[in-house]
PAKOL-45139 format. One record per residue (C-alpha): residue in three letters; x, y, z; residue number from 0; chain. Coordinates in pm, whole numbers, plus 50000, padded with zeros to 5 digits. Each point is the difference from the previous one (the first is absolute). Layout:
N
ALA:X:Y:Z:NUM:A
...
This chain:
601
MET:14736:17629:69360:0:A
LYS:50096:49949:49670:1:A
THR:49677:50190:49921:2:A
LEU:50161:50261:50252:3:A
LEU:50326:50030:49846:4:A
ALA:49845:50089:49670:5:A
THR:49768:50219:50148:6:A
LEU:50310:50194:50133:7:A
ALA:50221:49967:49695:8:A
THR:49711:50147:49874:9:A
ALA:49926:50311:50187:10:A
LEU:50351:50062:50043:11:A
ALA:50025:50013:49555:12:A
LEU:49674:50249:50031:13:A
ALA:50146:50194:50273:14:A
LEU:50378:50057:49834:15:A
PRO:50046:50235:49668:16:A
ALA:49977:49793:49646:17:A
SER:50383:49971:49934:18:A
ALA:50117:49925:50369:19:A
ALA:49677:49719:49992:20:A
GLU:50138:49887:49622:21:A
PRO:50364:49810:49919:22:A
ALA:50300:50189:49918:23:A
ALA:50074:50121:49656:24:A
PRO:50367:49796:49927:25:A
ALA:50275:50172:50043:26:A
LYS:50139:50057:49589:27:A
THR:50384:49945:50075:28:A
LEU:50195:50009:49694:29:A
ARG:50265:49783:49933:30:A
TYR:50358:50000:49848:31:A
ALA:50413:49963:49972:32:A
LEU:50300:50223:50021:33:A
LEU:50254:49791:49831:34:A
ASN:50249:50225:50242:35:A
ALA:49992:50080:50359:36:A
GLU:49975:50358:50128:37:A
THR:50252:50147:50198:38:A
GLY:49786:50177:50236:39:A
PHE:49696:50256:50000:40:A
ASP:50195:50383:50114:41:A
PRO:49919:50228:49665:42:A
VAL:50375:50107:50090:43:A
LYS:50209:49715:49944:44:A
LEU:49830:49824:49739:45:A
SER:50141:49931:49583:46:A
ASP:49861:49740:49979:47:A
ILE:49649:49951:49797:48:A
TYR:49885:49719:50185:49:A
SER:50024:50186:50291:50:A
ARG:49848:50299:49900:51:A
ALA:49717:49790:49876:52:A
ILE:49869:49966:50337:53:A
THR:50106:50340:50105:54:A
ALA:49772:50198:49722:55:A
HIS:49707:49810:50121:56:A
ILE:50034:50154:50340:57:A
PHE:50117:50340:49943:58:A
GLU:49846:50273:49798:59:A
SER:50213:50299:49852:60:A
LEU:49816:50323:49877:61:A
TYR:49893:49894:49638:62:A
THR:50013:49662:49870:63:A
TYR:49896:49866:49656:64:A
ASP:49621:49893:49816:65:A
PRO:49995:49663:50040:66:A
LEU:49884:49947:49625:67:A
ALA:50090:50287:49789:68:A
ARG:50304:49912:49728:69:A
PRO:50243:50242:49961:70:A
SER:50037:49989:50353:71:A
ARG:49756:50320:50178:72:A
ILE:50143:50164:50365:73:A
VAL:49696:50056:50236:74:A
PRO:49996:50175:50280:75:A
LEU:49949:49739:50342:76:A
ILE:50086:50107:50345:77:A
ALA:50026:50398:49794:78:A
ALA:49723:50202:49950:79:A
GLY:49996:50049:49658:80:A
GLU:50320:50144:49747:81:A
PRO:50238:50130:50180:82:A
GLU:50092:50386:49913:83:A
VAL:50313:50067:49807:84:A
SER:50124:50286:49925:85:A
PRO:50141:50109:49695:86:A
ASP:50370:49885:50050:87:A
PHE:49977:49676:50154:88:A
LYS:50121:50043:50320:89:A
THR:49723:50043:50205:90:A
PHE:49822:49769:50084:91:A
ARG:49644:50009:50256:92:A
PHE:49729:49710:50070:93:A
LYS:49706:49985:50120:94:A
ILE:49971:49759:50222:95:A
ARG:49572:49837:50056:96:A
PRO:49952:49999:50413:97:A
GLY:49820:49700:50102:98:A
ILE:50267:49774:49897:99:A
TYR:50160:49707:50294:100:A
PHE:50269:49819:50091:101:A
ALA:49952:49654:50024:102:A
ASP:49881:49930:50401:103:A
ASP:50320:49883:50238:104:A
PRO:50141:49965:50311:105:A
ALA:50259:50236:49905:106:A
PHE:49643:50296:50029:107:A
LYS:49873:49919:50310:108:A
GLY:49636:49897:49941:109:A
LYS:50002:50368:49802:110:A
ARG:49911:50049:49667:111:A
ARG:50277:50167:49784:112:A
GLU:49875:50186:49704:113:A
VAL:50299:50051:49730:114:A
THR:50167:50365:49982:115:A
ALA:50220:50173:49804:116:A
GLN:50263:49926:50216:117:A
ASP:49937:49627:50011:118:A
PHE:50146:50093:49633:119:A
VAL:50316:50207:50110:120:A
TYR:50077:49771:50226:121:A
SER:50030:49743:49820:122:A
ILE:50240:50169:49746:123:A
LYS:50233:50074:50308:124:A
ARG:49979:49659:49986:125:A
TYR:50234:49922:49693:126:A
ALA:50232:50258:50032:127:A
ASP:50064:49845:50365:128:A
PRO:50341:49910:49878:129:A
ALA:49922:49746:50334:130:A
ASN:49756:49747:49831:131:A
ASN:50242:49955:49678:132:A
ALA:49692:50120:49702:133:A
GLN:49975:49782:49734:134:A
GLY:49746:50263:49857:135:A
TRP:50245:50345:50116:136:A
VAL:50112:50064:49616:137:A
ALA:49639:50046:49931:138:A
TYR:49996:50257:50280:139:A
GLU:50310:50142:49898:140:A
ASP:49959:50057:49649:141:A
ALA:49650:50150:50029:142:A
GLY:50278:50255:50081:143:A
ILE:49784:50144:50372:144:A
VAL:50146:50323:50138:145:A
GLY:50153:49941:50318:146:A
LEU:49908:49602:50038:147:A
ALA:50401:49902:49869:148:A
GLU:50145:50217:50167:149:A
LEU:49860:49948:50314:150:A
ARG:50113:49660:49927:151:A
SER:50346:50065:50001:152:A
GLN:50039:50217:50285:153:A
VAL:49833:49677:50179:154:A
ILE:50318:49787:49779:155:A
LYS:50235:50164:50153:156:A
SER:49902:50126:50360:157:A
LYS:49886:49618:50024:158:A
LYS:49738:50107:50205:159:A
PRO:49666:49849:49988:160:A
PHE:49763:50205:49822:161:A
PRO:49788:50259:50083:162:A
TYR:49681:49926:49915:163:A
ASP:49834:50284:50069:164:A
THR:50245:50251:49846:165:A
GLU:49773:50167:49751:166:A
VAL:50175:50003:49623:167:A
ALA:49915:50275:49789:168:A
GLY:49910:49757:49643:169:A
LEU:49734:49827:50270:170:A
LYS:49714:50127:50206:171:A
ALA:49705:49902:50172:172:A
LEU:49744:50339:49867:173:A
ASP:49748:49851:50260:174:A
ARG:49835:49712:50077:175:A
TYR:49915:49912:49675:176:A
THR:50275:50203:49746:177:A
LEU:50335:49864:49889:178:A
GLN:50215:50246:49844:179:A
VAL:50309:49903:49780:180:A
LYS:50234:50136:49876:181:A
THR:50267:49921:49793:182:A
GLU:50386:50150:49871:183:A
GLU:49960:49958:49580:184:A
PRO:49676:49941:49863:185:A
ARG:49784:49669:49986:186:A
PRO:49757:49891:49806:187:A
ARG:49932:49658:50111:188:A
LEU:49996:50044:50326:189:A
VAL:49665:49826:50153:190:A
GLU:50070:49704:49725:191:A
SER:50379:49953:50155:192:A
ILE:49955:50034:50393:193:A
PHE:49595:50102:50048:194:A
ALA:49818:49674:49826:195:A
GLY:50144:49691:50094:196:A
ASN:49821:49812:50327:197:A
ASP:50309:49781:50017:198:A
LEU:50240:50211:50121:199:A
TYR:49867:50354:49995:200:A
GLY:49727:49994:50294:201:A
ALA:49943:50226:50320:202:A
MET:50096:49760:50270:203:A
ALA:49907:50170:50373:204:A
ARG:50346:50077:50212:205:A
GLU:49803:49843:50322:206:A
VAL:50060:49645:49804:207:A
VAL:50300:50013:49890:208:A
GLU:50175:50159:50388:209:A
PHE:49737:49649:50142:210:A
TYR:50115:49793:49850:211:A
GLY:50389:50079:49950:212:A
ASP:50281:49769:49862:213:A
ARG:49630:49743:49882:214:A
ILE:49840:50216:49792:215:A
ALA:50050:49868:49701:216:A
GLU:49709:49715:50185:217:A
HIS:49812:50166:50045:218:A
PRO:49855:50300:49726:219:A
VAL:49682:50260:50070:220:A
GLY:49909:50113:49715:221:A
THR:49613:50167:49875:222:A
GLY:49933:49803:49774:223:A
PRO:49793:49670:49847:224:A
PHE:50203:49720:50262:225:A
MET:50164:49890:50321:226:A
LEU:50329:49780:50000:227:A
THR:49768:49796:50279:228:A
ALA:50287:49650:49949:229:A
TRP:50370:49960:49894:230:A
ARG:50189:49734:49975:231:A
ARG:50349:50098:49911:232:A
SER:50068:49871:49552:233:A
SER:49672:49770:50095:234:A
GLN:49690:50193:49975:235:A
MET:49807:50328:50063:236:A
VAL:49606:50041:50095:237:A
LEU:49861:50308:49976:238:A
GLU:49585:50103:50154:239:A
ARG:49834:50322:49826:240:A
ASN:50056:50304:50210:241:A
PRO:49721:50015:50189:242:A
ALA:50005:50450:50090:243:A
TYR:50069:50031:49597:244:A
ARG:49750:50214:49882:245:A
GLU:49793:49999:49695:246:A
ARG:50132:50003:49660:247:A
LEU:49768:49902:49693:248:A
TYR:50199:49818:49701:249:A
GLU:50015:50241:49743:250:A
ALA:50241:49983:49717:251:A
GLN:49944:50166:49573:252:A
PRO:50144:49711:49796:253:A
ALA:50052:50174:49575:254:A
PRO:49651:49944:49873:255:A
ASP:50167:49759:49830:256:A
ASP:50117:49726:50198:257:A
ALA:49783:49813:50000:258:A
GLU:50132:49721:50263:259:A
GLY:50042:50336:50256:260:A
GLN:49639:50159:49916:261:A
ALA:49861:49621:50129:262:A
ILE:50172:50020:50319:263:A
LEU:49922:50349:50061:264:A
ALA:49593:49871:49886:265:A
LYS:50020:49743:50313:266:A
PHE:50149:50166:50237:267:A
LYS:49964:50432:49984:268:A
GLY:49915:50115:50320:269:A
ARG:50045:49674:50192:270:A
ARG:50185:50108:50365:271:A
LEU:50356:49895:50058:272:A
PRO:50168:49729:50054:273:A
MET:49707:49748:49885:274:A
VAL:50281:49711:50140:275:A
ASP:50020:49966:50392:276:A
ARG:50272:49811:50062:277:A
VAL:50363:49890:49751:278:A
VAL:50247:49711:50066:279:A
VAL:50292:50095:49805:280:A
ASP:50231:49681:50047:281:A
VAL:50354:50030:49816:282:A
ILE:50094:49686:49775:283:A
VAL:50337:50045:49825:284:A
ASP:50065:49702:49791:285:A
ARG:49773:50053:49753:286:A
GLN:49838:49629:49950:287:A
PRO:49792:49975:50325:288:A
ARG:49859:50388:49902:289:A
TRP:49865:49820:49708:290:A
LEU:49878:49681:50152:291:A
ALA:49869:50229:50296:292:A
PHE:49847:50205:49696:293:A
LEU:49876:49719:49804:294:A
ASN:49842:49878:50363:295:A
ASN:49794:50199:50029:296:A
GLU:50177:50124:50359:297:A
HIS:50074:50367:49865:298:A
ASP:49741:50298:49818:299:A
PHE:50203:50057:49703:300:A
ILE:50420:49998:49940:301:A
GLU:50089:50244:49971:302:A
ARG:50366:49954:49691:303:A
VAL:49928:49687:49874:304:A
PRO:50364:49851:50043:305:A
GLU:50130:49958:49664:306:A
GLU:50098:49605:50055:307:A
PHE:49577:49930:49925:308:A
ILE:49878:50267:49825:309:A
THR:49952:49732:49705:310:A
GLN:49752:49851:50242:311:A
ALA:49832:50307:50092:312:A
ALA:49997:50172:49670:313:A
PRO:50150:49874:49655:314:A
GLY:50028:50267:49754:315:A
GLY:49902:50276:50202:316:A
LYS:49578:49801:50073:317:A
LEU:49909:49902:50306:318:A
ALA:50088:49599:50027:319:A
PRO:49607:49800:49933:320:A
ASN:50024:49841:50271:321:A
LEU:50003:50252:50204:322:A
ALA:49761:50227:49806:323:A
LYS:49724:49713:50065:324:A
ARG:50085:50068:50369:325:A
GLY:49926:50332:49962:326:A
MET:50306:50189:50096:327:A
GLN:50154:50310:49755:328:A
ALA:50324:50089:49907:329:A
LEU:50107:50344:50032:330:A
PHE:50311:50106:49735:331:A
THR:50235:50369:50100:332:A
LEU:50295:50049:49855:333:A
ALA:50164:50085:50340:334:A
PRO:50156:50359:50069:335:A
ASP:50315:49881:50030:336:A
VAL:50324:49851:49889:337:A
SER:50275:49739:50129:338:A
LEU:50350:50007:50061:339:A
THR:50315:49873:50123:340:A
CYS:50208:50310:50243:341:A
PHE:50345:49932:49931:342:A
ASN:50183:50204:50389:343:A
MET:50158:50300:49818:344:A
GLU:50258:50009:50308:345:A
ASP:50071:49632:49932:346:A
PRO:50405:49973:49900:347:A
VAL:49877:49698:49736:348:A
VAL:49705:50148:49813:349:A
GLY:50011:50441:50154:350:A
GLY:50118:50254:49933:351:A
MET:49990:50221:49737:352:A
THR:50329:49941:49809:353:A
PRO:49964:49882:49578:354:A
ASP:50112:49657:50120:355:A
LYS:49731:49914:50274:356:A
ILE:49679:50203:49768:357:A
ALA:50167:49755:49690:358:A
LEU:49985:49662:50283:359:A
ARG:49643:50109:50026:360:A
ARG:49884:50065:49675:361:A
ALA:50148:49626:49902:362:A
LEU:49801:49862:50314:363:A
SER:49669:50160:49829:364:A
LEU:50075:49918:49650:365:A
ALA:50132:49668:50107:366:A
TYR:49648:49938:50188:367:A
ASP:49657:49959:49700:368:A
VAL:49662:50135:50203:369:A
ARG:49861:49812:49699:370:A
ARG:50069:49676:50124:371:A
GLU:49919:50072:50406:372:A
ILE:49649:50115:49836:373:A
VAL:49871:49707:49844:374:A
LEU:50183:49755:50160:375:A
ALA:49989:50183:50399:376:A
ARG:49674:50202:49953:377:A
ARG:49823:49760:49724:378:A
GLY:49935:50341:49764:379:A
GLN:49854:50183:50242:380:A
ALA:50242:50276:50072:381:A
VAL:50137:50304:49673:382:A
PRO:50350:50058:49977:383:A
ALA:50119:50366:50182:384:A
GLN:50220:50191:49786:385:A
SER:49956:50230:50243:386:A
PRO:50024:50076:50418:387:A
ILE:49702:50205:49913:388:A
LYS:49661:49839:50085:389:A
PRO:49611:49917:49761:390:A
HIS:49729:50327:50103:391:A
THR:50247:50174:50124:392:A
THR:50141:50338:49852:393:A
GLY:50316:49951:49831:394:A
PHE:49953:49606:49883:395:A
ASP:49949:49978:49571:396:A
PRO:49950:49677:49890:397:A
ASN:50216:50078:49719:398:A
TYR:50271:50088:50180:399:A
LYS:50358:49756:49890:400:A
SER:50294:49994:50232:401:A
GLU:50298:49707:50010:402:A
MET:49854:49916:50328:403:A
GLY:49732:49769:49821:404:A
ASP:50282:49821:49785:405:A
TYR:50155:49735:50000:406:A
ASP:50309:49938:49847:407:A
PRO:50255:49786:50142:408:A
ALA:50276:50037:49741:409:A
ARG:49973:50390:50075:410:A
ALA:50058:49870:50373:411:A
LYS:50304:49835:49899:412:A
ALA:50156:50241:49880:413:A
LEU:49989:50253:50296:414:A
LEU:50115:49724:50222:415:A
ASP:50386:49955:49761:416:A
MET:49926:50400:49923:417:A
TYR:50051:50058:50338:418:A
GLY:50183:49701:50176:419:A
TYR:49815:49782:50134:420:A
VAL:50139:49642:49872:421:A
ASP:50090:49690:50110:422:A
LYS:50357:50058:50132:423:A
ASP:50034:49676:50243:424:A
GLY:49881:49746:49674:425:A
ASP:49735:49886:50189:426:A
GLY:49647:50103:49781:427:A
TRP:49881:50298:50171:428:A
ARG:50064:50317:49934:429:A
ASP:50240:50217:50266:430:A
MET:50018:50328:50125:431:A
PRO:50237:50249:49765:432:A
ASP:50212:49918:50304:433:A
GLY:50020:49668:50023:434:A
SER:49765:49973:50262:435:A
PRO:49773:49771:49978:436:A
LEU:49590:50102:49861:437:A
VAL:49739:49848:50155:438:A
LEU:49662:50220:50064:439:A
THR:49770:49923:50301:440:A
ARG:49609:50041:49952:441:A
ASN:49777:50012:50276:442:A
THR:49646:49824:49955:443:A
GLN:49742:49841:50114:444:A
SER:49880:49649:49955:445:A
ASP:49736:49989:49835:446:A
SER:49897:49826:49728:447:A
LEU:50053:50359:49729:448:A
SER:50283:50118:50251:449:A
ARG:50157:49653:49907:450:A
SER:49852:50009:49630:451:A
ILE:50189:50296:49949:452:A
ASP:50293:49959:50169:453:A
GLU:50028:49688:49760:454:A
LEU:50012:50239:49665:455:A
TRP:50276:50232:50242:456:A
ASP:50185:49692:50007:457:A
LYS:50015:49853:49673:458:A
ALA:49973:50374:49882:459:A
LEU:50432:50060:50152:460:A
ARG:50083:49698:49999:461:A
ALA:49938:50014:49578:462:A
ILE:50292:50328:50022:463:A
GLY:50245:49757:50266:464:A
ILE:49872:50227:50309:465:A
LYS:49976:49830:50392:466:A
LEU:49666:50025:50078:467:A
GLN:49869:49949:50390:468:A
LEU:49663:50001:50148:469:A
LYS:49935:50090:50396:470:A
ILE:49630:49913:50041:471:A
GLN:49847:50207:50323:472:A
GLN:49652:50145:50082:473:A
TRP:49852:50288:49844:474:A
PRO:50071:50209:50298:475:A
GLU:50339:49879:50089:476:A
ASN:50073:50063:49671:477:A
LEU:49902:50373:50012:478:A
LYS:50145:50030:50285:479:A
ALA:50297:49939:49805:480:A
ALA:49974:50221:49772:481:A
GLN:49898:50260:50196:482:A
ALA:50296:50001:50193:483:A
GLY:50165:49942:49713:484:A
ASN:50167:49686:49991:485:A
TYR:49918:49800:49672:486:A
GLN:50095:49984:49650:487:A
MET:49695:49907:49809:488:A
TRP:49698:50038:50074:489:A
PRO:49664:49910:49849:490:A
VAL:49697:50255:50065:491:A
GLY:49710:50074:49921:492:A
SER:49840:50416:49989:493:A
THR:49615:50072:50014:494:A
ALA:49947:50366:49860:495:A
SER:49798:50177:50249:496:A
GLN:49878:50298:49825:497:A
PRO:49962:50067:49701:498:A
ASP:50275:50231:49995:499:A
GLY:50337:49839:49842:500:A
LEU:50181:50164:50157:501:A
GLY:49999:49754:50350:502:A
ILE:50227:49722:49765:503:A
VAL:50235:50283:49971:504:A
GLN:50018:50036:50392:505:A
ARG:50168:49618:49958:506:A
TYR:50363:50191:49827:507:A
TYR:50024:50310:50286:508:A
GLY:50300:50061:50127:509:A
PRO:49803:50075:50334:510:A
ALA:49805:49752:50004:511:A
SER:50222:49754:50016:512:A
GLY:49961:49687:50306:513:A
THR:49636:50069:49860:514:A
GLN:49792:50035:49702:515:A
ASN:50397:49963:49834:516:A
LEU:50080:49667:50163:517:A
PRO:50293:50017:49699:518:A
ARG:50180:50290:50164:519:A
PHE:50043:50202:49662:520:A
LYS:50084:50310:50029:521:A
PHE:50072:50206:49740:522:A
ALA:49922:50374:49999:523:A
PRO:49868:50049:49667:524:A
LEU:49735:49773:49991:525:A
ASP:49949:50179:50390:526:A
GLU:49939:50366:49802:527:A
LEU:49726:49876:49757:528:A
TYR:49838:49836:50283:529:A
ASP:49994:50323:50229:530:A
ARG:49860:50161:49615:531:A
MET:49763:49774:49972:532:A
GLN:49800:50035:50345:533:A
ALA:49948:50350:49941:534:A
MET:49867:49965:49644:535:A
PRO:49689:49986:49871:536:A
ASP:49883:49724:49745:537:A
GLY:50059:50040:49667:538:A
PRO:50273:49937:49672:539:A
GLU:50240:50133:50213:540:A
ARG:49980:49820:50234:541:A
GLU:49943:49732:49818:542:A
ALA:50337:50042:49846:543:A
LEU:50216:49982:50332:544:A
PHE:49759:49688:49966:545:A
LYS:50218:49832:49771:546:A
GLU:50367:50182:50159:547:A
VAL:49936:49803:50229:548:A
LYS:49984:49614:49896:549:A
ARG:50301:50056:49761:550:A
ILE:50187:50061:50308:551:A
ALA:49777:49730:50183:552:A
ALA:50189:49752:49666:553:A
VAL:50333:50140:49959:554:A
TYR:50123:49973:50389:555:A
LEU:49727:49706:50083:556:A
PRO:49988:49990:50383:557:A
TYR:49720:49816:49925:558:A
LYS:49863:49758:49759:559:A
VAL:49673:49999:49908:560:A
HIS:49826:49721:49944:561:A
VAL:49615:49979:49866:562:A
HIS:49696:50209:50122:563:A
ARG:49722:49653:50077:564:A
ILE:49696:49909:49928:565:A
ILE:49809:49939:50235:566:A
THR:49698:49717:50079:567:A
ASP:49795:50058:50234:568:A
ILE:49718:49761:50050:569:A
GLU:49592:50007:50274:570:A
GLN:49798:49757:50108:571:A
PRO:49666:50043:49933:572:A
TRP:49894:50133:50321:573:A
MET:50227:50306:49952:574:A
THR:49916:50296:49837:575:A
GLY:50105:50347:49933:576:A
TYR:50366:49940:49972:577:A
ARG:50184:50152:49751:578:A
ARG:50421:50038:50011:579:A
PRO:50059:50319:50161:580:A
LEU:50315:50234:49762:581:A
PHE:50135:50240:50233:582:A
TRP:49900:49867:50404:583:A
LEU:49964:49715:50191:584:A
ASP:49677:49987:50173:585:A
PHE:49750:49825:49886:586:A
TRP:49820:49797:50217:587:A
GLN:49749:50252:50114:588:A
TYR:49846:50037:49616:589:A
VAL:49913:49587:49967:590:A
ASP:49760:49793:50066:591:A
ILE:49940:49642:50175:592:A
ASP:49669:49790:49922:593:A
PRO:50039:49717:50330:594:A
SER:49741:49851:49853:595:A
LYS:50137:49834:49630:596:A
GLN:50375:49946:50230:597:A
PRO:50059:49650:50128:598:A
VAL:49980:49874:50233:599:A
ARG:50420:50033:50200:600:A
């Protein structure tokens, strides 16, 4: 009997193709953790970087960034080459590559669905639809697409549904594969501002949006390399390789003297993307469990080593010897970001543009010691920010100095005394000029970094006689409160999504109040600067306007700027190819996992 079974098994193996007879190669699974919870996966609803880290791998825009080029370089993705641009930077024509398909989905009723120019027209109109309350609408409003803002205004006035089939003069599909965009004013950086971000500006299919309706945030369907296959809110997301993804090969152009980039290119050039089959993203808000999960080999890399563990991970800016012996690699990046404290400009205590209110915000800024934050809370993993402009972007000057980088509690006390913020009832705490109690509320979170910075703020304000209370909530709740204007002070980080420094200026732009402009700062001279800079090509004249923006930011202080972070990422020895993106969020397709080197999990 055994002989007969063995003979049948041998015959079956010979009859099958070699690939079927051999054991399947182990699936390559990339695992890591986000440090804050996602909010959903409908791009028009998103502003948080955590949700966008997922959508960046599901959707695709017309252009993307070379994964290795430093300085950054924009390259075609869905577009077939560079756009045709008129000499006045007002008309743009984009050719779309034929043969690119959306991931299979029940919304398509069993048919393959090719992406077309009309999908980009529709996706852009979704941002204009008032019903979506799109966080990214301001980017399209800034672009000044002819007729789009007017159509939105008509819908708001009429209170009728958005007419998606109404033609917009500046937004047309000239044919199946040609998209034309016309702008009211010159827009020299239109491609990088709204056509080079997969996370927010990728193509969506109308059938999918209409099929899922209110549940569209749970069913993202794009043309990208990965598909969402499982989601436990605020806990875990699982994405699988998109089986319908086109043949796309690893290409990059690192600088000739970029040894690290050249080594990655030599290893991966010509490999088909994506190189991993599955991605599991956990949400671990508390920093110690996230760090321990990485050390216990549960994750393949750790993005942003928590500050409180940096002396264990990379003392003195070098990977710790015990981790190096395990074959790990560390990457250090001065991030294109800035951390800020928002002051609600509509709040009756800290808001307002009168001299006494400006003096209060300036006093709060002067009382807080950013360098102490860097040493004690961030363990040296940051540099002081002198303005909101971020490293690696236009307008950033490493030699610029402003009052926002000063620590001067004596001057803070003098300002408060001068404008009547004194202790009127003798209880040891300063009061408002009208005699009412001066108590500030800082919205915050429960993680250890937030607790450390909260303690520093409390100590700083106590030193100048101001009482601080904390309102602890999860990050999504704090974001909702800030967007609704229901807060007084809130810390927030801002990471650049493009090389143009104008992105952070949008956080001061009046029309962006309630979206990117969380303080709801409204100052006509700054709005005018912003509009001028939109239309102006890069150069010395534009750089001079950036300096004026910095001056206004320091004078009126809707934000207290804190730091630009130094980010330390560490790879396990079985993961290769990672290089921190500067202005984009997608990287899963560019890394590889060697299952043979992974420990058993």
